[in-house]
C-alpha positions in Angstrom: 25.1 -32.6 -20.4 27.9 -31.4 -18.1 26.7 -30.7 -14.5 27.9 -27.3 -13.3 28.6 -26.4 -9.7 27.2 -23.0 -8.6 30.8 -21.7 -8.5 31.2 -22.5 -12.2 29.3 -21.3 -15.2 27.9 -17.9 -16.1 26.5 -15.3 -13.7 23.3 -13.5 -14.7 22.5 -10.2 -13.0 18.9 -9.2 -13.5 19.0 -5.4 -13.0 22.4 -4.8 -14.4 22.7 -1.3 -12.8 21.9 -2.5 -9.3 24.7 -1.3 -7.0 24.1 -4.3 -4.7 23.9 -6.7 -7.6 27.1 -5.5 -9.2 28.9 -5.5 -5.9 27.8 -9.1 -5.2 28.6 -10.3 -8.7 32.1 -8.8 -8.4 32.7 -11.1 -5.4 31.5 -14.2 -7.3 32.8 -13.7 -10.8 36.5 -14.7 -10.7 37.2 -16.5 -14.0 33.5 -16.5 -14.9 31.5 -14.7 -17.6 28.9 -12.2 -16.3 25.7 -11.0 -18.1 24.1 -7.7 -17.2 20.4 -7.7 -18.1 19.0 -4.2 -18.1 17.1 -1.6 -20.1 18.9 -0.2 -23.1 19.2 3.3 -21.6 20.7 2.0 -18.4 24.1 0.8 -19.4 26.7 1.6 -16.8 30.4 1.7 -17.7 31.3 1.6 -14.0 29.6 -1.8 -13.6 31.7 -3.3 -16.4 34.9 -1.9 -14.8 34.0 -3.2 -11.3 33.3 -6.7 -12.6 36.5 -6.9 -14.7 38.4 -5.8 -11.6 36.7 -8.6 -9.7 38.1 -11.1 -12.2 35.2 -11.6 -14.6 36.3 -13.6 -17.6 34.1 -11.3 -19.8 31.1 -9.0 -19.2 28.2 -9.0 -21.6 25.1 -6.8 -21.7 21.6 -7.8 -22.8 18.6 -5.6 -23.3 16.0 -6.6 -20.8 12.9 -5.1 -19.3 11.1 -6.5 -16.2 7.9 -4.9 -17.5 7.9 -7.0 -20.7 6.4 -10.4 -20.0 8.4 -12.3 -22.6 11.6 -11.0 -21.3 10.9 -12.5 -17.9 11.2 -16.1 -19.1 13.4 -15.9 -22.2 16.4 -14.1 -20.6 18.0 -17.3 -19.3 18.5 -19.0 -22.7 19.7 -15.7 -24.1 22.2 -15.3 -21.4 23.5 -18.9 -21.9 23.9 -18.2 -25.6 26.1 -15.1 -25.1 28.1 -16.8 -22.3 28.8 -19.9 -24.4 27.9 -22.0 -21.3 25.0 -22.5 -18.9 24.3 -19.9 -16.3 24.6 -21.3 -12.8 24.3 -18.1 -10.6 21.3 -15.8 -11.0 21.1 -12.5 -9.0 17.6 -11.0 -9.1 18.3 -7.3 -8.2 15.8 -5.3 -10.2 13.1 -3.2 -8.5 11.7 0.2 -7.9 11.0 2.2 -4.8 8.3 4.3 -6.5 6.4 7.3 -5.3 4.2 6.4 -2.4 2.3 9.7 -2.5 1.5 9.3 -6.1 0.7 5.6 -5.8 -2.0 6.4 -3.2 -3.9 8.4 -5.9 -2.7 7.0 -9.2 -3.5 3.3 -10.0 -0.9 3.2 -12.7 1.9 4.1 -10.2 0.5 1.6 -7.7 0.5 -1.0 -10.5 4.1 -0.2 -11.6 5.4 -0.7 -8.1 3.4 -3.8 -7.3 4.1 -5.4 -10.6 7.8 -4.7 -10.6 8.5 -5.5 -7.0 6.3 -8.6 -6.7 4.6 -10.1 -9.8 7.6 -9.7 -12.1 9.9 -11.1 -9.4 7.7 -14.1 -8.9 7.5 -14.9 -12.7 11.3 -14.3 -13.2 12.3 -16.4 -10.2 10.0 -19.2 -11.1 11.5 -19.3 -14.6 15.0 -19.1 -13.1 14.5 -22.1 -10.8 13.2 -24.2 -13.7 16.2 -23.1 -15.8 18.6 -24.1 -12.9 16.8 -27.4 -12.5 17.8 -28.3 -16.1 21.4 -28.2 -15.0 20.7 -29.8 -11.6 22.8 -27.2 -9.7 22.6 -23.5 -9.2 22.5 -20.4 -6.9 19.7 -17.8 -6.9 19.9 -14.7 -4.8 16.9 -12.3 -4.4 16.2 -9.3 -2.2 13.3 -8.8 0.2 13.4 -5.9 2.6 12.7 -4.9 6.2 10.0 -2.8 4.6 8.0 -5.9 4.1 8.4 -7.3 7.6 5.7 -5.0 9.0 4.3 -2.6 6.4 4.3 1.0 7.4 1.8 3.7 6.4 4.6 5.8 4.8 5.5 3.3 2.1 2.7 0.7 2.1 2.6 0.0 -1.6 6.3 -0.8 -1.8 6.2 -2.5 1.6 3.3 -4.8 0.7 5.0 -5.9 -2.5 8.1 -6.8 -0.5 6.0 -8.6 2.1 4.6 -10.7 -0.7 8.0 -11.4 -2.2 9.3 -12.3 1.3 6.6 -14.9 1.6 7.2 -16.3 -1.8 11.0 -16.6 -1.3 10.4 -18.3 2.1 8.2 -20.9 0.5 10.7 -21.3 -2.4 13.6 -21.9 0.1 11.5 -24.7 1.7 10.4 -26.1 -1.6 14.0 -26.5 -2.9 15.7 -27.6 0.3 16.2 -31.2 -1.0 17.5 -30.0 -4.4 21.0 -28.9 -5.3 19.7 -25.4 -5.9 20.7 -22.8 -3.2 18.2 -20.0 -2.8 19.4 -17.0 -0.7 17.0 -14.3 0.5 18.5 -11.0 1.7 16.5 -8.7 4.0 18.4 -5.4 4.0 17.3 -2.3 5.8 17.7 1.2 4.3 20.4 1.1 1.7 22.3 4.2 0.9 22.7 4.5 -2.8 21.2 5.5 -6.1 17.6 4.3 -5.3 17.5 6.3 -2.1 19.3 9.4 -3.2 18.0 12.5 -1.5 16.4 10.6 1.4 17.6 10.8 4.9 19.2 7.5 6.0 17.2 5.4 8.5 18.7 3.7 11.6 20.9 0.7 10.8 21.5 1.9 7.2 24.0 0.0 5.0 25.8 0.7 1.8 25.5 -1.5 -1.3 29.0 -2.9 -0.6 28.0 -3.8 3.0 24.9 -5.7 1.8 26.9 -7.5 -0.9 29.6 -8.5 1.6 27.0 -9.9 4.1 25.2 -11.8 1.3 28.5 -13.2 0.0 29.3 -14.5 3.5 25.8 -16.1 3.8 26.4 -17.9 0.5 29.7 -19.2 1.7 28.3 -20.4 5.0 25.2 -22.0 3.5 22.6 -19.6 5.0 19.3 -19.1 3.2 18.2 -16.0 4.9 20.3 -13.0 5.9 19.4 -9.7 7.6 21.6 -6.7 6.7 23.0 -5.5 9.0 22.7 -8.6 11.2 21.4 -6.6 14.2 18.4 -5.7 12.1 16.9 -9.0 13.1 16.5 -7.6 16.7 14.5 -4.7 15.3 12.4 -7.1 13.3 11.7 -9.2 16.4 10.3 -6.1 18.1 8.3 -4.6 15.3 5.2 -6.8 15.6 4.7 -5.7 19.1 4.7 -2.0 18.5 1.2 -0.6 19.2 -0.8 0.3 16.1 -1.3 3.9 17.2 2.4 4.4 17.4 3.2 2.4 14.3 0.9 4.6 12.2 3.2 7.6 13.0 6.3 5.8 11.9 8.2 7.6 9.1 9.0 6.0 5.8 
């Protein structure tokens, strides 16, 4: 079996319509095939065009749903088959923001958020790491959030899922540090884009392109954890010391 470097082989984007995911894949894809894994109703012509402009050898689309358990583990072999070569870069960029107000009263909405943003991520990433181990090298990028650093009353269902994912990724980074598998965790703040459309931007907001650029630089420099923007780490350092009475009044 040929051993592929992370800069070779196919790229798999889980959450093929993710603006951050597409922007990051566009920076990594020169001369490489890219597979967009997404729901059938979510195909985005713009994503294909962005990736081809970025130099992708070819762009493929596979039907995939994070809420379907079998899809979470079978997608890697399916992606390898359409690429005609092993996948060496996996970008895990699916997720939902959800409706916090509804989730506080509707267990189904709470389940949807928690399952998509934590459980499905853990299962998907665990399967991804095992797939990459078969080929001895690889890169996996996943996204935590400032929302999980100290969970706020205004979005505690989403925030708690991200807190769990942050802990999982931190442990995974430590578990793979002696392997030739590079795990990168991004912790962005508020990202202006499709998911947050109609919401007022928070302080230290970023665009999808800015997040992708910072993550790309982290990959190139060998970092495993990256705050976006970088100065967000200062806010994160202060957050644990904010008095509870004041923290409870923090907006979403």
